[in-house]
C-alpha positions in Angstrom: -0.1 0.0 0.1 1.1 3.8 -0.8 1.3 6.0 2.0 0.6 9.6 1.2 4.3 10.7 2.0 5.4 8.1 -1.0 3.0 9.8 -3.7 3.8 13.0 -2.9 7.5 12.8 -2.9 6.8 10.6 -6.7 4.7 13.9 -7.9 7.5 16.0 -7.1 10.2 14.3 -9.4 8.0 13.7 -11.8 6.7 17.5 -12.4 9.3 19.8 -13.5 9.5 23.1 -12.1 11.4 26.5 -12.0 13.8 27.5 -9.0 13.6 30.8 -7.3 16.6 31.8 -8.7 15.8 31.1 -12.6 12.5 33.0 -12.3 14.0 36.0 -10.2 17.0 36.3 -13.1 14.5 35.8 -16.1 12.1 38.7 -14.7 15.2 40.9 -14.1 16.1 40.3 -17.9 12.8 41.3 -19.0 12.4 44.2 -16.8 16.1 45.4 -18.2 14.9 44.8 -21.6 11.2 47.0 -20.9 13.6 49.9 -19.3 15.7 50.3 -22.2 12.5 50.4 -24.7 11.0 52.8 -22.0 14.4 55.3 -22.5 14.2 55.4 -26.1 10.4 56.3 -26.4 11.4 60.2 -25.4 14.0 60.3 -28.4 11.6 58.6 -30.9 8.7 61.8 -30.0 11.3 64.2 -29.5 12.2 63.2 -33.6 8.3 62.7 -34.5 7.9 66.2 -33.3 11.0 67.4 -35.5 9.7 65.1 -38.4 6.3 67.1 -38.1 7.4 70.5 -37.9 10.0 70.6 -40.8 7.2 69.0 -43.0 4.9 71.9 -41.8 7.6 74.5 -42.3 8.2 73.0 -46.0 4.5 73.1 -46.8 4.6 76.8 -45.9 7.6 77.9 -48.1 6.2 76.0 -50.8 2.6 77.8 -50.4 4.5 81.2 -49.9 7.1 80.4 -52.7 4.7 79.8 -55.4 2.5 82.8 -54.1 5.5 84.9 -54.7 6.5 83.4 -58.1 2.8 83.7 -59.6 2.4 87.4 -58.4 3.6 89.8 -60.9 6.5 92.0 -59.8 4.3 95.2 -59.7 1.9 93.8 -57.1 4.8 92.6 -54.4 5.2 94.8 -51.3 9.3 95.6 -52.5 9.3 97.6 -49.3 12.6 97.0 -47.3 12.2 95.1 -43.9 9.7 92.4 -42.3 6.6 92.6 -44.3 2.9 91.6 -43.6 2.9 88.4 -41.1 0.8 85.0 -42.2 -0.2 82.6 -39.7 -0.6 78.6 -40.1 -1.7 75.9 -38.1 0.3 72.7 -37.2 -0.1 71.0 -40.1 1.3 74.3 -42.1 -2.3 75.4 -43.4 -3.0 79.0 -43.3 -5.7 80.4 -40.9 -7.1 83.9 -42.6 -6.4 86.9 -40.3 -10.0 87.1 -40.0 -10.6 83.7 -38.5 -7.9 83.8 -36.0 -10.2 85.3 -33.1 -13.0 82.7 -33.7 -13.2 80.0 -30.5 -12.5 77.2 -32.8 -9.1 78.5 -34.3 -8.2 79.4 -30.8 -5.5 77.3 -30.5 -5.0 76.5 -34.0 -2.2 78.9 -34.6 1.0 76.9 -34.4 3.7 79.0 -37.2 4.0 82.5 -37.9 5.6 83.4 -41.5 6.5 86.9 -42.5 8.8 87.7 -46.0 12.2 89.7 -44.9 13.3 92.1 -48.4 16.7 92.7 -47.6 18.1 95.9 -48.3 19.4 96.8 -51.2 16.8 94.6 -53.1 13.8 96.7 -51.9 11.7 99.3 -54.0 15.0 101.1 -54.3 17.0 98.4 -55.9 16.6 97.3 -59.3 18.6 94.4 -59.5 20.5 91.6 -57.3 24.2 90.7 -57.9 25.5 88.0 -59.2 29.1 86.3 -60.4 29.7 85.6 -63.8 30.7 82.3 -64.5 34.1 82.2 -66.5 34.7 85.8 -66.4 38.0 87.5 -65.5 38.5 87.8 -61.8 34.7 86.7 -60.9 33.4 89.9 -62.2 30.1 90.6 -60.3 27.2 91.8 -62.7 23.8 93.5 -61.5 21.3 90.8 -62.6 17.8 93.3 -63.1 15.2 90.0 -63.4 16.3 88.2 -60.1 15.4 89.6 -56.6 16.1 87.9 -53.3 13.9 87.6 -50.3 13.5 85.2 -47.0 11.0 83.9 -45.7 10.9 83.5 -42.0 9.2 81.0 -40.1 8.4 80.7 -36.2 7.0 77.6 -34.1 5.0 80.1 -32.3 1.4 81.3 -30.8 2.3 84.5 -30.6 0.6 86.3 -33.2 2.8 89.5 -33.0 6.2 87.6 -32.9 9.0 90.1 -33.1 10.9 89.0 -35.7 13.8 90.7 -35.7 14.7 90.5 -32.1 14.4 86.4 -32.4 17.0 83.9 -30.9 18.1 82.1 -33.9 17.2 79.1 -32.3 13.5 80.1 -31.9 13.5 80.9 -36.2 13.9 79.0 -39.4 14.2 80.9 -42.8 14.7 80.1 -46.3 16.1 82.2 -49.2 13.7 82.6 -51.7 15.2 83.9 -55.3 12.4 85.2 -57.5 12.6 85.5 -61.5 10.6 88.0 -63.0 9.1 86.3 -65.8 6.6 87.4 -68.6 5.5 90.8 -69.7 3.9 92.6 -66.9 1.0 95.5 -67.8 0.5 98.2 -66.1 -3.0 98.0 -64.3 -6.0 99.7 -65.6 
C-alpha cells in the first residue's frame, strides 16, 4: 500500500519546475529590456515632433514661394524689412487673419511667417548682384530680373512675434530667389 508520503515524493520528481533563482533572473532580464525600450520613447517622440515641424515648415515655404513666383513684380510689396505676417496651423495650412479670433481657431495657431526684403533688393534696388561664370576676376554683374527675399517661420502661438529680435534657434528661414518672367502690364 502506498502512503501519502511516498505518493507526494513521486509527484514532485515527476513535475518539472523552475527554481526561485531562475524566475528572479528571467524577470530581471525582462525588466532590463522593458526599461531600455522605455528609454527610447522620449527620443522617438522628439524625432517625431521634429519631423512634423519640418513637414509643416516645408509646406509653408512651398506655398509662399509659389504665391510669390506667380505674383507679378509690380504687385509685390518691395518695402525693405519684414512685411505682413501670415499665420498657419500645425499642419502648415494657412489661417486667414479674420478667422484667428474665432473660438475654434483659438488653439490652432502654431506658426507665424513673415517675408523679409533685405536692404538693397527692395523697392529702391533694380537688380541683384550675381557672379558671372567664366569672367575675368570673378566679375560681379547686376541681374535685373532676379530679386532675393527671405521667408522667416517661427514655431510660436504669439501673433505679434518679434522677428528682428528673435533668438536664431526659435526661427527658421529660407532664402528665395524670385525670377521676373513674362510681360507685365500696368493695371487699368
